[in-house]
N, C-alpha and C positions, 0 to 999 in steps of 0.2 A: 527303410531298407534293412536286410539282416544277413547274417553270415551263419556259420556252424556254431559260434559261440557269443554272437553279439546281436544287438539290435540298435537302430537309430531312429528314433522317434521325435514328434512334435507335440506339446501341450500348451495349452492356455486354458484360462478360465473365462470364457466370453460371458458379456452382460453382467459381470459383476462389479459393483460399485465400491470402490475403495478409497478413501480419503487419501489425498496426497501425501506423500511420505510416511504413510502408515504400514513401515516396513514388517512390525509385528504380525499383522494381518496378511501382509504379502508372504512371508516366511511361513506362515502357518499352514495357508493354500499349498505353498511349494512342499512342505511336509507330507500333506495329504497325497501330491503327486508320487512322492519318492517310493511309495509302495506299489505304484501301477508298473506292471510288466516285469517286476523283478522275478516273480516266481517262473514265470513262462520262459525267461532267459534262463534262468537256473536249469531249467529243463533240458535245454538244447544239447548239452554234451550227452546226456542220459538217453538221448534219442537217434544219436549218430548211428547210422548203419540199420535202423529200424523203421518200422512204419508209424509215420508221424500221426498216424489217427489213434495209436496205441495210449490207453488211459492209464493214469495214475490214479490210485486208491486214495491216497491222502497226500498232501502237501502244507506244510506250515512254516512259519517263520520261527528261527530260533534265536535271533538278534538281529536288531536293525538299529545302525548308527547314521546321524546326519550331521555334516559339516557345513555351516554356512560361510562361505568366503567373502560374498559381498553382498550382505543382507540390504545395503543401501541403493543396490542397483535391481533388486527383485521386482520385476514388474509381470505378475502372472496374467493380467488382462491383454499382453503381448505373447507371441508364439515364443516358446524356449524350445532348444533345441536338447533333447536326451541321449546321452550315448550310454547304452547298457552292455556290459562284458561280464561274462562268466570268467572268474579269474581262477577256481579251483573246482573241480568236480570229480568226487571219489565216491564209490558205493552209492548210500542213498542221500548224499548231502551236496550242496553247490553254493559257492560263494559268489555273491554278483556286486559288482561296483557300477554305480551310475554317476555320470557328471551331468550336471546342468548348466547350459551356456545361455546366454544371450547371442541370438544369430546374428546381430547387427555387428556389435563390438568384439564378438568371440570370448567376452571375459567369461571366467568360470565362476559361477554364482554359488553353487553348492555341489557337494560331493555326498555319496551315500553309500554305505556297505551293508549287506544283508546275507545273512546264513540261512539256508532253507534245507528242510528235510524233505525228501522225496520218496514216495513208496509207492 
């Protein structure tokens, strides 16, 4: 699902063999997921009222932070819900917030902020 400034996605790492309670590996894979779709979400406000086939010449990450709220509950082999939202977009920049939830318990597992340059 998506809107003018947001996306909701599901992600998982199927077929990955991770030892039980290996939260370091689980969080490492989740950290990899945090960069997925952030730039695309930052572009959404910049496309408002424009042809969505418009190409940007350059996009890059200016900064990226991750906060693990419940690393003990992260299980990347199961589906996780990811809510991405552009919280600020001005000029050629965008700030995107993403939140990773366990879809069964609805517990917030991690959150992330990324500032993006879009040209």
